[in-house]
C-alpha positions as a Markdown table, in Angstrom:
| # | Residue | x | y | z |
|---|---|---|---|---|
| 1 | Met | -33.9 | -39.9 | 14.2 |
| 2 | Ala | -33.5 | -39.0 | 17.9 |
| 3 | Tyr | -30.3 | -37.1 | 18.9 |
| 4 | Asn | -29.0 | -37.3 | 22.5 |
| 5 | Asn | -26.3 | -34.7 | 21.9 |
| 6 | Lys | -28.0 | -31.4 | 22.3 |
| 7 | Asn | -25.0 | -29.4 | 21.0 |
| 8 | Asn | -25.2 | -31.4 | 17.8 |
| 9 | Leu | -28.8 | -30.0 | 17.4 |
| 10 | Phe | -27.3 | -26.5 | 17.5 |
| 11 | Phe | -25.0 | -27.3 | 14.7 |
| 12 | Ile | -27.6 | -29.1 | 12.6 |
| 13 | Tyr | -29.9 | -26.0 | 13.0 |
| 14 | Phe | -27.1 | -23.8 | 11.9 |
| 15 | Val | -26.3 | -26.0 | 8.8 |
| 16 | Gln | -30.0 | -25.9 | 7.7 |
| 17 | Asp | -30.4 | -22.2 | 8.4 |
| 18 | Tyr | -27.2 | -21.3 | 6.5 |
| 19 | Tyr | -28.1 | -23.6 | 3.6 |
| 20 | Leu | -31.5 | -21.9 | 3.2 |
| 21 | Lys | -30.0 | -18.4 | 3.3 |
| 22 | Met | -27.3 | -19.2 | 0.8 |
| 23 | Lys | -29.6 | -21.1 | -1.6 |
| 24 | Lys | -31.7 | -18.0 | -1.8 |
| 25 | Ile | -28.8 | -16.1 | -3.2 |
| 26 | Gly | -27.8 | -18.9 | -5.6 |
| 27 | Leu | -24.7 | -20.3 | -3.9 |
| 28 | Pro | -23.9 | -23.9 | -5.0 |
| 29 | Asn | -23.9 | -26.7 | -2.4 |
| 30 | Thr | -20.1 | -27.3 | -2.8 |
| 31 | Arg | -19.5 | -23.7 | -1.8 |
| 32 | Ile | -21.9 | -23.9 | 1.1 |
| 33 | Ile | -20.1 | -26.9 | 2.4 |
| 34 | Glu | -16.7 | -25.1 | 2.1 |
| 35 | Asn | -18.0 | -22.1 | 4.0 |
| 36 | Ile | -19.4 | -24.3 | 6.8 |
| 37 | Gly | -16.0 | -26.1 | 6.8 |
| 38 | Gln | -14.5 | -22.8 | 8.0 |
| 39 | Ile | -16.2 | -23.3 | 11.3 |
| 40 | Tyr | -16.5 | -27.0 | 11.5 |
| 41 | Pro | -15.2 | -29.7 | 9.1 |
| 42 | Ile | -18.1 | -31.4 | 7.5 |
| 43 | Gly | -18.3 | -34.0 | 4.7 |
| 44 | Asn | -20.8 | -34.2 | 1.9 |
| 45 | Ser | -22.7 | -37.1 | 3.3 |
| 46 | Thr | -23.0 | -35.5 | 6.8 |
| 47 | Phe | -24.1 | -32.3 | 5.2 |
| 48 | Tyr | -26.9 | -34.0 | 3.3 |
| 49 | Asp | -27.8 | -36.1 | 6.4 |
| 50 | Tyr | -28.2 | -32.9 | 8.4 |
| 51 | Leu | -30.4 | -31.4 | 5.8 |
| 52 | Gly | -32.7 | -34.4 | 6.1 |
| 53 | Ile | -33.2 | -34.1 | 9.9 |
| 54 | Asn | -36.4 | -32.4 | 11.2 |
| 55 | Val | -34.4 | -30.4 | 13.7 |
| 56 | Lys | -37.3 | -28.3 | 14.9 |
| 57 | Lys | -39.0 | -31.5 | 16.0 |
| 58 | Glu | -35.9 | -32.7 | 17.8 |
| 59 | Ile | -35.5 | -29.3 | 19.5 |
| 60 | Lys | -39.1 | -29.7 | 20.9 |
| 61 | Ile | -38.4 | -33.3 | 22.0 |
| 62 | His | -35.3 | -32.2 | 24.0 |
| 63 | Asp | -37.1 | -29.1 | 25.3 |
| 64 | Leu | -34.4 | -26.7 | 24.1 |
| 65 | Asp | -34.7 | -22.9 | 23.9 |
| 66 | Ile | -35.2 | -22.1 | 20.2 |
| 67 | Asn | -34.2 | -18.5 | 20.7 |
| 68 | Lys | -30.8 | -19.6 | 22.1 |
| 69 | Ile | -30.3 | -21.8 | 19.0 |
| 70 | Ile | -31.3 | -19.1 | 16.6 |
| 71 | Lys | -28.8 | -16.7 | 18.3 |
| 72 | Tyr | -26.1 | -19.4 | 18.0 |
| 73 | Ser | -26.9 | -19.8 | 14.3 |
| 74 | Glu | -26.8 | -16.1 | 13.6 |
| 75 | Asn | -23.5 | -15.7 | 15.4 |
| 76 | Ala | -22.0 | -18.6 | 13.5 |
| 77 | Ile | -23.1 | -17.2 | 10.2 |
| 78 | Lys | -21.5 | -13.9 | 11.0 |
| 79 | Asn | -18.2 | -15.7 | 11.5 |
| 80 | Ile | -18.2 | -17.2 | 8.0 |
| 81 | Ser | -16.1 | -15.0 | 5.7 |
| 82 | Glu | -17.7 | -14.6 | 2.2 |
| 83 | Asp | -14.5 | -14.3 | 0.1 |
């Protein structure tokens, strides 16, 4: 699935990165979606669609700076409050 919107790739990477980090500590998917919703409203189907995208391949296709995307993801994760 090719994405033309490069900003969307930033968000998809963030969703996948956050998902992997929260799954390691045992957070359920519903809570992960709620936490992401604090930054950007996202539905269940969109969340699972984003998990199915090979975002690293898309980043290479669009010749984006992976370090910039990682920094964006880390900053976004810091902005999520863990009630």
